[in-house]
Backbone as numpy.savetxt, mean C-alpha at the origin, in Angstrom:
# Nx Ny Nz CAx CAy CAz Cx Cy Cz
-26.03 7.68 56.35 -24.92 6.86 55.88 -25.10 6.44 54.42
-26.34 6.27 54.00 -26.58 5.82 52.64 -26.43 6.94 51.63
-26.44 8.23 52.10 -26.35 9.34 51.17 -24.95 9.44 50.56
-23.93 9.10 51.36 -22.55 9.20 50.87 -22.28 8.24 49.71
-22.65 6.95 49.82 -22.47 6.05 48.65 -23.26 6.50 47.44
-24.47 7.07 47.66 -25.27 7.53 46.53 -24.58 8.69 45.82
-24.05 9.64 46.61 -23.36 10.77 46.03 -22.10 10.32 45.29
-21.40 9.34 45.91 -20.18 8.82 45.27 -20.50 8.12 43.96
-21.55 7.32 43.95 -21.94 6.62 42.71 -22.41 7.61 41.66
-23.10 8.69 42.10 -23.55 9.71 41.15 -22.36 10.41 40.51
-21.35 10.73 41.34 -20.15 11.38 40.80 -19.42 10.46 39.82
-19.36 9.17 40.18 -18.69 8.22 39.30 -19.44 8.08 37.98
-20.77 8.05 38.01 -21.53 7.93 36.77 -21.37 9.16 35.90
-21.33 10.35 36.52 -21.11 11.57 35.74 -19.72 11.56 35.11
-18.71 11.15 35.89 -17.34 11.08 35.35 -17.24 10.06 34.22
-17.97 8.94 34.37 -17.94 7.93 33.31 -18.59 8.45 32.04
-19.69 9.20 32.19 -20.34 9.77 31.01 -19.45 10.78 30.31
-18.78 11.62 31.12 -17.86 12.61 30.52 -16.73 11.91 29.78
-16.19 10.86 30.39 -15.10 10.11 29.74 -15.57 9.46 28.45
-16.76 8.85 28.48 -17.29 8.21 27.27 -17.55 9.22 26.17
-18.09 10.39 26.56 -18.33 11.44 25.57 -17.02 11.94 24.96
-16.00 12.06 25.81 -14.70 12.49 25.32 -14.12 11.48 24.35
-14.19 10.20 24.70 -13.65 9.17 23.82 -14.43 9.10 22.50
-15.75 9.28 22.58 -16.54 9.29 21.35 -16.14 10.46 20.46
-15.98 11.64 21.07 -15.54 12.80 20.30 -14.16 12.61 19.71
-13.28 11.93 20.48 -11.93 11.68 19.98 -11.96 10.75 18.78
-12.81 9.73 18.82 -12.93 8.79 17.70 -13.43 9.51 16.45
-14.31 10.50 16.65 -14.86 11.24 15.51 -13.86 12.26 14.97
-13.21 12.99 15.88 -12.36 14.12 15.47 -10.96 13.71 15.03
-10.38 12.69 15.69 -8.99 12.34 15.40 -8.77 11.92 13.95
-9.58 11.00 13.38 -9.36 10.65 11.97 -9.51 11.83 11.03
-10.49 12.72 11.31 -10.68 13.89 10.45 -9.47 14.81 10.53
-9.01 15.06 11.77 -7.87 15.97 11.95 -6.60 15.42 11.32
-6.35 14.12 11.50 -5.14 13.51 10.93 -5.21 13.51 9.41
-6.39 13.21 8.84 -6.56 13.22 7.39 -6.31 14.60 6.81
-6.88 15.63 7.45 -6.67 17.00 6.99 -5.21 17.39 7.10
-4.56 16.99 8.19 -3.14 17.33 8.38 -2.27 16.66 7.32
-2.52 15.38 7.05 -1.73 14.67 6.04 -1.96 15.27 4.66
-3.23 15.58 4.34 -3.53 16.19 3.03 -2.85 17.53 2.89
-2.94 18.36 3.92 -2.30 19.67 3.88 -0.78 19.54 3.74
-0.19 18.56 4.43 1.26 18.35 4.37 1.69 17.97 2.95
0.92 17.08 2.30 1.26 16.68 0.93 1.14 17.86 -0.02
0.06 18.64 0.11 -0.14 19.80 -0.76 0.97 20.81 -0.55
1.32 21.07 0.70 2.38 22.04 1.00 3.73 21.55 0.48
3.98 20.25 0.61 5.25 19.68 0.12 5.35 19.82 -1.39
4.24 19.52 -2.11 4.26 19.65 -3.57 4.43 21.11 -3.98
3.74 22.02 -3.29 3.87 23.44 -3.62 5.29 23.94 -3.41
5.93 23.48 -2.33 7.29 23.94 -2.04 8.29 23.49 -3.09
7.99 22.38 -3.78 8.88 21.89 -4.82 8.62 22.56 -6.17
7.37 22.86 -6.48 7.00 23.31 -7.82 6.94 24.82 -7.93
6.38 25.50 -6.95 6.13 26.94 -7.06 7.39 27.77 -7.34
8.57 27.43 -6.79 9.76 28.24 -7.13 10.08 28.27 -8.61
9.60 27.29 -9.39 9.92 27.23 -10.82 8.79 27.78 -11.69
7.72 28.25 -11.07 6.60 28.82 -11.84 6.92 30.29 -12.15
6.87 30.70 -13.41 7.08 32.12 -13.73 6.05 33.00 -13.02
6.48 34.19 -12.65 5.61 35.07 -11.86 4.31 35.39 -12.57
4.34 35.52 -13.90 3.12 35.89 -14.62 2.10 34.77 -14.66
2.54 33.51 -14.39 1.61 32.39 -14.36 1.25 31.97 -12.93
1.83 32.62 -11.96 1.58 32.28 -10.56 0.39 33.09 -10.05
-0.70 32.45 -9.62 -1.88 33.19 -9.14 -1.56 34.09 -7.95
-0.57 33.72 -7.14 -0.24 34.52 -5.97 0.32 35.89 -6.36
0.77 36.04 -7.61 1.29 37.34 -8.05 0.16 38.35 -8.25
-1.06 37.85 -8.48 -2.21 38.73 -8.72 -3.16 38.80 -7.53
-2.94 37.93 -6.56 -3.81 37.89 -5.39 -3.03 38.27 -4.15
-3.75 38.67 -3.13 -3.11 39.09 -1.89 -3.05 37.95 -0.87
-3.31 36.76 -1.31 -3.28 35.62 -0.40 -2.73 34.40 -1.15
-2.23 33.46 -0.37 -1.65 32.25 -0.96 -2.76 31.32 -1.45
-2.47 30.60 -2.54 -3.41 29.65 -3.11 -2.81 28.25 -2.97
-3.16 27.53 -1.91 -2.58 26.20 -1.72 -3.05 25.23 -2.78
-2.15 24.37 -3.21 -2.48 23.35 -4.21 -2.11 23.72 -5.62
-1.66 24.96 -5.83 -1.29 25.38 -7.19 -0.14 24.52 -7.72
0.88 24.35 -6.89 2.02 23.55 -7.31 1.65 22.10 -7.58
0.77 21.55 -6.76 0.35 20.16 -6.94 -0.41 19.99 -8.26
-1.32 20.93 -8.55 -2.10 20.85 -9.79 -1.19 20.97 -11.01
-0.25 21.92 -10.96 0.67 22.11 -12.08 1.55 20.87 -12.26
1.99 20.27 -11.14 2.82 19.06 -11.23 2.04 17.92 -11.87
0.76 17.76 -11.51 -0.06 16.70 -12.10 -0.27 16.93 -13.59
-0.51 18.20 -13.97 -0.69 18.52 -15.40 0.60 18.24 -16.16
1.73 18.64 -15.58 3.03 18.45 -16.23 3.32 16.96 -16.42
3.08 16.15 -15.38 3.34 14.71 -15.47 2.43 14.07 -16.51
1.17 14.52 -16.58 0.23 13.98 -17.57 0.69 14.31 -18.99
1.16 15.54 -19.20 1.65 15.93 -20.53 2.88 15.12 -20.91
3.78 14.90 -19.95 4.97 14.08 -20.21 4.57 12.66 -20.60
3.57 12.12 -19.89 3.09 10.78 -20.23 2.48 10.72 -21.60
1.74 11.76 -21.99 1.14 11.82 -23.33 2.21 11.89 -24.40
3.22 12.77 -24.18 4.29 12.91 -25.16 5.16 11.66 -25.24
5.27 10.95 -24.10 6.11 9.75 -24.09 5.54 8.59 -24.85
4.27 8.69 -25.28 3.64 7.60 -26.02 3.81 7.72 -27.53
4.16 8.92 -28.02 4.33 9.06 -29.46 5.78 8.83 -29.86
6.03 8.80 -31.13 7.35 8.45 -31.65 8.41 9.45 -31.22
8.11 10.74 -31.32 9.11 11.76 -30.97 9.42 11.70 -29.47
8.37 11.57 -28.66 8.57 11.50 -27.22 9.38 10.27 -26.82
9.11 9.14 -27.43 9.87 7.93 -27.13 11.33 8.07 -27.52
11.59 8.77 -28.62 12.98 9.00 -29.04 13.71 9.86 -28.02
13.03 10.89 -27.52 13.65 11.76 -26.51 13.90 10.99 -25.22
12.93 10.15 -24.82 13.09 9.36 -23.59 14.26 8.39 -23.73
14.35 7.73 -24.89 15.46 6.79 -25.11 16.80 7.50 -25.09
16.85 8.71 -25.67 18.10 9.47 -25.65 18.48 9.85 -24.22
17.49 10.30 -23.44 17.77 10.66 -22.05 18.22 9.46 -21.24
17.59 8.30 -21.47 17.99 7.10 -20.75 19.39 6.64 -21.15
19.74 6.82 -22.42 21.10 6.44 -22.85 22.16 7.31 -22.17
21.81 8.57 -21.93 22.75 9.46 -21.21 22.87 9.03 -19.76
21.73 8.71 -19.13 21.73 8.31 -17.72 22.49 7.01 -17.53
22.37 6.08 -18.48 23.03 4.77 -18.35 24.55 4.86 -18.42
25.06 5.98 -18.86 26.51 6.13 -18.93 27.12 6.62 -17.61
26.28 7.04 -16.69 26.77 7.49 -15.39 26.77 6.30 -14.44
27.91 5.90 -13.89 28.03 4.64 -13.14 27.02 4.47 -12.01
26.95 5.39 -11.06 26.08 5.21 -9.90 24.63 5.53 -10.23
24.42 6.56 -11.02 23.06 7.01 -11.33 22.31 5.96 -12.13
22.98 5.27 -13.04 22.28 4.29 -13.89 21.71 3.14 -13.07
22.42 2.74 -11.99 21.91 1.65 -11.15 20.66 2.08 -10.41
20.68 3.29 -9.85 19.52 3.80 -9.12 18.33 3.97 -10.07
18.59 4.56 -11.24 17.51 4.82 -12.19 16.89 3.52 -12.68
17.71 2.54 -13.02 17.20 1.27 -13.53 16.35 0.56 -12.48
16.80 0.58 -11.25 16.05 -0.08 -10.18 14.71 0.60 -9.95
14.72 1.92 -9.87 13.48 2.66 -9.64 12.50 2.49 -10.80
13.02 2.48 -12.02 12.14 2.32 -13.17 11.49 0.95 -13.16
12.23 -0.09 -12.84 11.67 -1.43 -12.79 10.59 -1.54 -11.71
10.83 -0.89 -10.57 9.85 -0.93 -9.48 8.55 -0.26 -9.91
8.66 0.95 -10.49 7.46 1.68 -10.89 6.73 0.97 -12.02
7.46 0.41 -12.97 6.80 -0.30 -14.06 6.06 -1.53 -13.56
6.63 -2.22 -12.57 6.00 -3.42 -12.04 4.77 -3.09 -11.21
4.90 -2.08 -10.33 3.81 -1.76 -9.41 2.67 -1.06 -10.12
2.97 -0.13 -11.05 1.94 0.68 -11.68 1.35 0.06 -12.93
1.88 -1.06 -13.36 1.33 -1.74 -14.54 -0.08 -2.22 -14.24
-1.06 -1.84 -15.08 -2.46 -2.16 -14.83 -2.70 -3.66 -14.85
-1.95 -4.40 -15.67 -2.14 -5.84 -15.74 -1.36 -6.59 -14.66
-0.55 -5.87 -13.92 0.27 -6.52 -12.91 -0.56 -6.88 -11.69
-0.23 -8.00 -11.05 -0.88 -8.41 -9.81 0.01 -8.15 -8.61
1.12 -7.47 -8.81 2.06 -7.22 -7.73 1.44 -6.34 -6.67
1.55 -6.79 -5.41 1.07 -6.05 -4.24 -0.43 -5.77 -4.32
-1.17 -6.56 -5.09 -2.61 -6.41 -5.15 -3.33 -7.55 -4.44
-2.55 -8.44 -3.81 -3.12 -9.56 -3.09 -2.50 -9.65 -1.71
-3.32 -10.02 -0.74 -2.89 -10.16 0.64 -2.96 -11.63 1.01
-2.00 -12.09 1.78 -1.99 -13.49 2.17 -1.40 -13.70 3.55
-1.39 -14.95 3.97 -0.82 -15.35 5.25 0.26 -16.40 5.01
1.34 -16.30 5.74 2.39 -17.32 5.71 2.78 -17.66 7.15
3.29 -18.86 7.33 3.77 -19.26 8.66 5.14 -18.64 8.90
5.15 -17.61 9.71 6.39 -16.86 9.99 6.21 -16.16 11.33
7.19 -16.16 12.19 8.59 -16.60 12.06 8.83 -18.08 12.34
7.79 -18.82 12.76 7.97 -20.24 12.98 6.65 -20.94 12.70
6.68 -22.26 12.69 5.49 -23.03 12.40 4.42 -22.77 13.45
3.21 -22.52 12.97 2.10 -22.25 13.88 1.87 -20.78 14.14
2.82 -19.92 13.76 2.67 -18.47 13.89 2.49 -17.89 12.50
1.44 -17.09 12.31 1.09 -16.60 10.98 1.31 -15.09 10.89
1.80 -14.66 9.74 2.05 -13.25 9.49 1.36 -12.82 8.21
0.93 -11.56 8.20 0.26 -10.98 7.03 1.32 -10.51 6.03
1.13 -10.83 4.75 2.09 -10.45 3.72 1.35 -9.92 2.50
2.08 -9.19 1.67 1.58 -8.73 0.39 2.32 -9.49 -0.71
1.57 -10.13 -1.59 2.17 -10.94 -2.64 2.80 -10.03 -3.68
4.08 -10.21 -3.96 4.79 -9.37 -4.92 4.74 -9.99 -6.32
5.54 -11.03 -6.54 5.59 -11.64 -7.86 6.30 -12.98 -7.75
6.39 -13.71 -8.86 7.15 -14.95 -8.88 8.63 -14.65 -8.72
9.35 -15.62 -8.20 10.81 -15.51 -8.16 11.34 -15.40 -9.58
12.30 -14.52 -9.79 12.81 -14.27 -11.14 14.32 -14.35 -11.18
14.84 -14.41 -12.41 16.28 -14.37 -12.62 17.02 -15.55 -12.02
18.18 -15.26 -11.45 19.04 -16.30 -10.88 18.35 -17.02 -9.73
17.58 -16.27 -8.93 16.90 -16.89 -7.80 15.89 -17.92 -8.29
15.13 -17.56 -9.33 14.16 -18.51 -9.88 14.86 -19.74 -10.45
16.01 -19.52 -11.10 16.76 -20.64 -11.67 17.21 -21.61 -10.59
17.70 -21.07 -9.47 18.16 -21.94 -8.37 16.99 -22.71 -7.78
15.85 -22.03 -7.59 14.69 -22.71 -7.03 14.16 -23.77 -7.99
14.15 -23.47 -9.29 13.67 -24.43 -10.27 14.54 -25.67 -10.29
15.85 -25.47 -10.11 16.76 -26.62 -10.06 16.46 -27.52 -8.87
15.92 -26.92 -7.79 15.54 -27.70 -6.61 14.11 -28.21 -6.69
13.44 -27.90 -7.81 12.06 -28.35 -7.99 11.06 -27.61 -7.13
11.35 -26.33 -6.83 10.47 -25.54 -5.97 9.87 -24.38 -6.76
8.58 -24.19 -6.58 7.86 -23.08 -7.20 7.69 -22.00 -6.14
8.50 -20.95 -6.20 8.56 -19.96 -5.14 7.96 -18.63 -5.58
7.39 -17.93 -4.61 6.80 -16.62 -4.82 7.42 -15.65 -3.82
7.73 -14.44 -4.29 8.27 -13.44 -3.39 7.13 -12.64 -2.77
7.20 -12.46 -1.45 6.19 -11.71 -0.72 6.90 -10.64 0.12
6.13 -9.60 0.43 6.65 -8.52 1.26 6.02 -8.64 2.64
6.87 -8.78 3.65 6.42 -8.95 5.03 6.65 -7.64 5.78
5.62 -6.81 5.96 5.80 -5.52 6.63 5.62 -5.64 8.14
6.23 -4.74 8.90 6.05 -4.74 10.35 4.85 -3.88 10.73
4.50 -3.91 12.00 3.43 -3.08 12.55 4.07 -2.07 13.51
3.67 -0.79 13.53 2.55 -0.21 12.77 3.00 0.57 11.54
4.28 0.46 11.15 4.78 1.22 9.99 5.08 0.23 8.88
4.16 0.05 7.92 4.34 -0.98 6.89 5.22 -0.56 5.72
5.92 0.58 5.84 6.78 1.01 4.73 8.08 0.24 4.69
8.54 -0.28 5.83 9.73 -1.12 5.87 9.29 -2.57 6.01
10.21 -3.50 5.83 9.83 -4.89 5.95 10.87 -5.84 5.40
10.45 -7.06 5.14 11.35 -8.12 4.69 10.85 -8.71 3.37
11.79 -9.07 2.53 11.49 -9.82 1.32 11.66 -11.29 1.64
10.59 -12.06 1.48 10.61 -13.48 1.83 10.16 -14.29 0.62
10.89 -15.35 0.31 10.50 -16.26 -0.77 9.81 -17.47 -0.15
8.57 -17.71 -0.58 7.72 -18.72 0.03 7.23 -19.68 -1.04
7.15 -20.99 -0.76 6.53 -21.90 -1.72 5.10 -21.48 -1.99
4.71 -21.56 -3.24 3.38 -21.09 -3.64 2.27 -21.73 -2.82
2.40 -23.04 -2.56 1.33 -23.74 -1.85 1.28 -23.40 -0.37
2.29 -22.69 0.14 2.33 -22.32 1.55 1.65 -20.97 1.82
1.21 -20.29 0.78 0.58 -18.99 0.94 -0.94 -19.16 1.02
-1.54 -18.63 2.05 -3.00 -18.64 2.20 -3.50 -17.27 1.75
-4.11 -17.23 0.58 -4.61 -15.96 0.05 -5.86 -15.51 0.80
-5.99 -14.20 0.96 -7.14 -13.60 1.62 -7.96 -12.80 0.61
-9.23 -12.61 0.92 -10.11 -11.85 0.04 -9.99 -10.34 0.26
-9.39 -9.92 1.37 -9.30 -8.50 1.67 -8.39 -7.77 0.67
-8.67 -6.51 0.48 -7.89 -5.69 -0.44 -6.58 -5.26 0.22
-5.59 -4.83 -0.56 -4.35 -4.33 0.03 -4.59 -3.16 0.99
-5.60 -2.32 0.69 -5.92 -1.21 1.59 -6.38 -1.72 2.95
-7.25 -2.75 2.94 -7.71 -3.32 4.20 -6.56 -4.00 4.94
-5.67 -4.64 4.19 -4.51 -5.25 4.83 -3.62 -4.22 5.49
-3.44 -3.07 4.83 -2.63 -2.00 5.42 -3.29 -1.45 6.68
-4.62 -1.31 6.67 -5.34 -0.84 7.85 -5.15 -1.81 9.01
-5.22 -3.10 8.70 -5.05 -4.12 9.74 -3.67 -4.05 10.35
-2.66 -3.82 9.51 -1.29 -3.74 10.01 -1.06 -2.48 10.85
-1.48 -1.33 10.31 -1.23 -0.07 10.98 -1.93 -0.01 12.34
-3.14 -0.59 12.41 -3.89 -0.56 13.66 -3.47 -1.65 14.64
-2.52 -2.47 14.25 -2.09 -3.55 15.14 -3.15 -4.62 15.32
-4.01 -4.80 14.32 -5.05 -5.82 14.40 -6.36 -5.32 14.96
-6.43 -4.03 15.31 -7.65 -3.49 15.90 -8.73 -3.23 14.85
-8.32 -2.82 13.65 -9.27 -2.51 12.58 -9.24 -3.65 11.58
-10.18 -4.57 11.72 -10.27 -5.72 10.81 -11.41 -5.51 9.83
-11.19 -5.76 8.54 -12.26 -5.57 7.55 -13.38 -6.58 7.75
-14.59 -6.16 7.40 -15.73 -7.07 7.50 -15.59 -8.18 6.47
-16.03 -9.37 6.87 -15.91 -10.52 5.96 -17.08 -11.46 6.18
-17.72 -11.85 5.10 -18.79 -12.82 5.14 -18.28 -14.13 4.57
-18.36 -15.17 5.38 -17.85 -16.47 4.94 -18.68 -16.99 3.78
-17.99 -17.57 2.81 -18.65 -18.08 1.61 -19.01 -19.56 1.78
-20.15 -19.92 1.24 -20.58 -21.31 1.26 -20.09 -22.01 0.01
-19.28 -23.04 0.18 -18.75 -23.80 -0.95 -19.14 -25.26 -0.74
-19.87 -25.80 -1.71 -20.33 -27.19 -1.66 -21.15 -27.43 -0.40
-21.93 -26.41 0.02 -22.84 -26.57 1.15 -22.18 -26.46 2.50
-20.90 -26.11 2.56 -20.22 -26.00 3.85 -19.44 -24.71 3.90
-19.25 -24.20 5.11 -18.43 -23.01 5.26 -16.99 -23.35 4.95
-16.36 -22.53 4.11 -14.99 -22.85 3.68 -14.05 -21.75 4.09
-12.94 -22.17 4.69 -11.84 -21.26 4.97 -10.57 -21.94 4.49
-10.47 -22.15 3.17 -9.44 -23.02 2.62 -8.09 -22.33 2.48
-7.09 -23.16 2.32 -5.80 -22.69 1.86 -5.83 -22.67 0.34
-5.57 -21.54 -0.25 -5.68 -21.42 -1.70 -4.38 -21.87 -2.35
-4.48 -22.79 -3.24 -3.30 -23.31 -3.92 -3.26 -22.78 -5.34
-2.24 -21.99 -5.63 -2.03 -21.41 -6.94 -3.28 -20.66 -7.40
-4.02 -20.06 -6.49 -5.25 -19.37 -6.85 -4.95 -17.92 -7.14
-4.93 -17.60 -8.43 -4.74 -16.22 -8.89 -3.40 -15.65 -8.50
-2.46 -16.49 -8.09 -1.12 -16.00 -7.82 -0.41 -15.74 -9.15
0.55 -14.82 -9.17 1.26 -14.57 -10.42 1.89 -15.84 -10.95
1.68 -16.11 -12.23 2.30 -17.26 -12.86 1.51 -18.54 -12.73
0.36 -18.50 -12.05 -0.42 -19.71 -11.89 -1.05 -20.12 -13.21
-1.05 -21.40 -13.50 -1.64 -21.89 -14.73 -3.16 -21.88 -14.62
-3.83 -21.78 -15.77 -5.27 -21.70 -15.79 -5.90 -22.91 -15.13
-5.35 -24.07 -15.36 -5.91 -25.30 -14.80 -5.71 -25.36 -13.31
-4.73 -24.58 -12.79 -4.43 -24.64 -11.36 -5.19 -23.59 -10.56
-5.95 -22.71 -11.24 -6.63 -21.64 -10.52 -7.90 -22.19 -9.88
-7.70 -23.04 -8.92 -8.81 -23.68 -8.23 -8.72 -23.35 -6.74
-9.86 -23.24 -6.13 -9.90 -23.04 -4.68 -10.11 -24.41 -4.04
-9.06 -24.91 -3.42 -9.10 -26.27 -2.91 -8.91 -26.27 -1.42
-9.91 -26.63 -0.64 -9.72 -26.69 0.81 -8.83 -27.85 1.19
-7.96 -27.58 2.15 -7.07 -28.66 2.57 -7.79 -29.60 3.52
């Protein structure tokens, strides 16, 4: 009678080992496979856009019997770099201004172009702090916290209205899980934002994984005590030098 439970437990232990080995292999192989697939997809997408415009005498595939992936991507990067170099000198700037003056005369196109240019200039500016800080805000209600990416200070008419009310507001991007490409634009009082030390990349990982992949963090000792403060005007866009203090509440 005791042999049957022993055999059953042995079978269960073998099945558990096989399952654990499978899950371990999945953890190792899945990120590699997904990374390779995404990389290949980007390279193929770039090649499909650029290669049709490459003259046959400059296309390596014309001299080889096999496809050379990444040719279009490399040529696109070289072309963009050359455009950026030419755009910095006087002649290049004149050409760019002339092209922009033509685009601004087209009713619908000028709105799209102006908006996209402002977005790229703000995000890619090396001195810009836009989307380079991660924080927490109480949303959707008091006591519930959501992860956000700090964009910039409120500007234009919105800033004027807030200033008239005596409020110092910051615009943040509130992305959903697990696809952080969409989201909400939320204006939050500066003092209501709890800044985090994690990088935007770590914040994106936390969102995409649904909270499963949390970055490592070592608590800092401030004045001899562990501190997990609410940061007030700490390195936020527009913060005054005297206000860049870490003040625990």
